[in-house]
C-alpha positions, 0 to 999 in steps of 0.5 A: 500500500502506497504511503500518502504524503501528508499535506503541509499547505492548507488553503484558507479563503476569506471574503473581505470588504475592499476597504479591508483588503486595501488596508492589508495590502498597504500595510503588507507593502510597507513591511515588504511582504506579500498579502498572504505572508502578512495575513498569515503572520498576523493570524498566527500571532493573534492565535499565539496571544489567545492561547497564551492567555489561557495556557497555564504556566508550569514550573517546579516547586523550587522554580515557583519559590524562586519566582515568588521570592523575586516578586516579593523582594524589594525593587532594585533601581536600574541606573539607566532607567533612573537617568532616562526618567530624569531627562526632559522629554523631547517636547519639554526642551526649549527647541520644541517649545519654540524658545530660542 
């Protein structure tokens, strides 16, 4: 008996309004992707996000203890972040305010 090759590609067909297709085509062009690649990647990303929302996170008892310890420990300032937040925002600089 001959073995059947498992099909790896499954066509997906959708009916969409012209406005949706135009938006997808424009975004795909901006990313340098084909419509198919753009839509496939967006669909897979949305599916992964949906699954991650409901999938439990499994870890060992020791891993869970380390995790809870990290959460309950006092925060440690990150020097680079402290410096970043001390700088004025670009819109707060004299050049952006129109000042000379």
